C-alpha positions in Angstrom: 107.1 121.9 -60.8 103.8 122.2 -62.7 100.8 124.4 -61.2 97.6 122.7 -60.6 95.2 122.5 -63.4 93.3 125.9 -63.8 89.8 124.2 -63.8 88.0 121.4 -61.6 86.1 120.2 -64.8 86.9 119.8 -68.4 89.9 121.3 -70.0 92.3 124.1 -68.5 95.9 125.0 -68.4 98.8 124.7 -66.1 102.2 126.6 -66.1 105.5 126.2 -64.5 108.6 128.7 -64.5 112.3 128.6 -63.3 115.1 131.1 -62.6 118.8 130.7 -62.7 119.2 132.1 -59.2 120.5 129.0 -57.3 123.4 129.2 -58.0 123.6 132.1 -59.8 125.9 132.0 -63.3 129.6 132.8 -62.6 132.4 134.2 -64.6 130.0 135.3 -67.5 128.2 131.9 -67.4 125.3 131.5 -69.5 121.7 132.1 -68.2 118.8 129.8 -68.5 117.6 131.1 -71.8 120.0 128.9 -73.7 118.1 125.7 -72.0 114.6 126.6 -73.3 111.8 128.9 -72.2 111.7 130.0 -68.5 108.0 130.0 -68.6 105.8 127.3 -69.9 102.1 126.5 -70.1 100.4 123.2 -71.2 96.9 122.1 -71.5 95.4 119.8 -68.9 92.2 117.7 -68.6 90.4 117.5 -65.2 88.9 114.3 -66.3 85.2 115.1 -65.5 82.6 117.0 -67.3 81.2 120.2 -66.0 77.7 120.0 -65.0 75.5 121.6 -67.3 73.5 124.7 -66.5 69.8 124.7 -67.2 67.7 127.8 -67.3 64.1 127.4 -66.4 61.7 129.9 -68.0 
């Protein structure tokens, strides 16, 4: 399952990870590596612009 987006506005990232522990590989079975990365990261977009910060002098 993907994590929540790392930001509440504009663009950020989300991640997910998996393990081969349920069930564990038996009889010299293959581990998860042959099925792709155990950790993945992907870009996400919160869908709203962040408010701009104005500095008053």
